[in-house]
N, C-alpha and C positions, 0 to 999 in steps of 0.2 A: 462769681463773687469778686468784688473789687479787691485788688491787692492790698490796699491800705487797711482792710478790716480782717486780714488773716495773719495768723502767727506762722511764719515760714521758716525762720532761721533756727538752726540746731541749738545755738546758745540760748535763744529765747525759750525753747521747749525745756532745756535742761534747767534754766532758772525757775520756771514755773513748777516743774516737777520737784525741785529741791526746796524752794521757799514757799510755794503755794499751799493752799488748803485742798484736801481731797475728800470727796464723798463717793460712795460706791452703791451700785445697784447690780442686779444679776446681768443686765444687758450692757452696762457701760460704767465707766469711771469718769468723774468730772474733777479736773484740777482747775483751781482759779487763783488769781493773784491780781491785786489792784495795780493799774498802770497809771501813768501821768498824762495820758493822751486825751482823756475825757470821752473816749468812745470804746465800746466793747469790741474785742477782737476774738476770733475763733481759730483754733487749730484742731485738726482731726487726725487721729492715729488709728489705723486699721492694720492689724498684723496679718501676715501671710497664713497664719494658722486658721483664719476664718474661711479661706477658700481661694479660688482662682480670682483673677483680676475683675471679672464681671461681677462676682459676688461682693468683693471688697468695695468696688466702685458704687454698687447699689446701696450698701450700708453707709458709705461716706456721703452720698447724695441725700439719703434720708436724714442723717444727722445734721447736715448743713441746712436743710429745709426746716427741720424742727427748730433749730437755733434761730433762723431768720424769722419765722412766724412768732416766736416767743420774745423776740428782741424788744418789742415795745413794752413788755411787762417787766423787763430787767433793769436793774440799776446800771447806769452808764459808767464807763471807766474801768472795765475789768478785762483781763486776758483769760480766756477759757480754753482748756484743752479737753476734748472728749476722746476717750480711749474706748473703742468698741470691744466688747467681749464676744465670745463664741455664740452665746445665746442671742445676740443681736441679729444674727443671720436669719433665724427662723421667727423672730418676733414680728408681730404686725406693727404697722405704722402707729396705730393708736397706743399700743403697749409701749413703744419707744417714746412717744410724746408724753405719756403719763409718767414714765420713769424719769424723763428729763425734767419735767416740772417738779417732781418730788425732790430731785437732786438740787435744783435751784432753790427750793424752799429750805432744804437742810443747810445749804451753803450760805443762806441769807442774801441771795442775789435778786430776789423778787422785790419790786416796788411795794409800797404799803398797800396799794389797791389791788395788786395781783393776787390771784387765788393760790 
């Protein structure tokens, strides 16, 4: 993933947690806040409670790929943080994708034509 499309700094995460909107599903939590850059950026948080590094990295890769494939259906100009929950470890890719799209719909981040 290109560095310019990721949320990396701690102060950015704290700002989005504090001032952003959040929506929840059993497998993940989505925090979002509008940015002034005109492009959507992603930050992913996966706790050590989910398992060892291999498990956490697998969940992180799945969430990034789901974000990338749904980017065309999203409104531009948002900072998004995805926080994986314990159920994300055992969830199938399709279940994670469905949960992510539902969260986008609830947060109002889908374009008008998006399902």
